C-alpha positions as CSV (number, residue, x, y, z in Angstrom):
1,M,0.0,0.0,0.0
2,K,2.9,2.4,0.5
3,G,3.1,5.0,-2.3
4,Q,-0.6,4.6,-3.2
5,P,-3.3,7.2,-2.5
6,I,-5.4,6.8,0.7
7,S,-8.4,6.2,-1.6
8,V,-7.0,2.7,-2.2
9,A,-7.2,1.9,1.5
10,I,-10.7,3.4,1.8
11,A,-11.9,1.4,-1.2
12,K,-10.8,-1.9,0.5
13,L,-11.5,-1.1,4.2
14,G,-14.4,1.4,4.0
15,Y,-14.3,4.8,5.6
16,P,-12.0,5.0,8.6
17,D,-13.3,5.3,12.2
18,S,-11.1,8.4,12.7
19,E,-8.8,10.8,10.9
20,M,-6.4,13.3,12.5
21,S,-3.5,15.4,11.6
22,I,-0.2,14.9,13.5
23,A,3.0,16.7,12.6
24,G,1.8,17.6,9.1
25,K,0.8,14.0,8.4
26,K,-2.7,12.5,8.3
27,V,-3.4,9.4,10.4
28,Y,-6.4,7.3,9.4
29,T,-7.6,4.6,11.9
30,W,-9.8,1.6,11.4
31,N,-11.0,-0.4,14.5
32,N,-12.4,-3.9,14.7
33,Q,-13.7,-5.5,17.9
34,D,-15.6,-8.8,18.2
35,S,-16.5,-10.4,21.5
36,G,-18.9,-13.1,22.6
37,S,-19.0,-16.6,24.0
38,Y,-19.7,-20.1,22.8
39,T,-20.5,-23.4,24.4
40,V,-18.5,-26.6,23.8
41,P,-19.3,-30.1,24.9
42,T,-17.2,-31.8,27.6
43,Y,-16.9,-35.6,28.2
44,N,-15.6,-37.2,31.4
45,T,-15.4,-40.8,32.6
46,A,-16.2,-41.5,36.2
47,T,-15.6,-44.7,38.2
48,T,-17.9,-45.5,41.1
49,Y,-17.4,-48.5,43.4
50,V,-20.4,-50.4,44.6
51,N,-19.8,-53.3,46.9
52,G,-16.2,-53.2,45.8
53,Q,-17.0,-53.5,42.1
54,P,-16.1,-50.7,39.7
55,I,-18.9,-49.2,37.7
56,Y,-17.8,-47.0,34.8
57,S,-19.9,-44.2,33.5
58,S,-19.5,-41.4,31.0
59,V,-20.6,-37.9,32.0
60,Q,-21.5,-35.4,29.3
61,G,-21.6,-31.7,30.1
62,S,-20.7,-28.4,28.6
63,R,-18.3,-25.5,29.2
64,T,-18.7,-21.9,28.1
65,T,-15.7,-20.1,26.6
66,S,-15.6,-16.4,25.9
67,Y,-13.5,-14.4,23.4
68,D,-12.6,-10.8,22.8
69,Y,-10.8,-10.0,19.5
70,Q,-9.6,-6.5,18.7
71,C,-7.5,-4.7,16.1
72,K,-6.5,-1.2,15.3
73,F,-5.1,-0.5,11.9
74,K,-3.5,2.9,11.3
75,V,-2.4,4.4,7.9
76,I,-0.1,7.4,7.9
77,A,-0.4,9.6,4.8
78,S,1.4,12.6,3.4
79,P,-0.4,16.0,3.2
80,G,-1.2,14.9,-0.4
81,D,-2.9,11.8,0.9
82,I,-0.2,9.3,-0.3
83,I,0.3,6.4,2.0
84,E,3.7,6.5,3.7
85,N,3.4,3.8,6.3
86,F,0.9,1.7,8.2
87,E,0.8,-0.3,11.4
88,W,-1.3,-3.0,13.1
89,N,-2.1,-3.5,16.8
90,G,-4.2,-6.4,17.9
91,D,-4.7,-10.1,17.6
92,I,-5.4,-12.5,14.7
93,G,-9.1,-12.7,15.5
94,G,-9.4,-8.9,15.2
95,C,-7.0,-8.2,12.4
96,E,-7.8,-11.0,10.1
97,A,-10.8,-9.2,8.6
98,F,-8.6,-6.2,7.6
99,A,-5.9,-8.5,6.2
100,M,-8.4,-10.4,4.1
101,R,-9.8,-7.2,2.6
102,L,-6.4,-5.8,1.9
103,Q,-5.3,-8.9,0.0
104,K,-8.3,-8.7,-2.4
105,K,-7.5,-7.5,-5.9
106,G,-9.3,-4.5,-7.2
């Protein structure tokens, strides 16, 4: 993306969440956040002794797991809106959507 107009990033990512000027440069920021939870099944085997004899049983249950994915993608552009640099800050769950959109041709 370096050397291309900011319009290329906007065409692929949509309008940025914020735009600001710092030291004569423009900084465009896109944010992505996704959180939630999901339930997964669990299986355990239990052994119970009755009159000294083992009785084996399988116990099925569930466990809830939560996630919180985040990403901040910044593009630094010249006063003429030419991309000079960019940076990522986040995890794969949050940044993957940006990476996929940037890899698309067109």
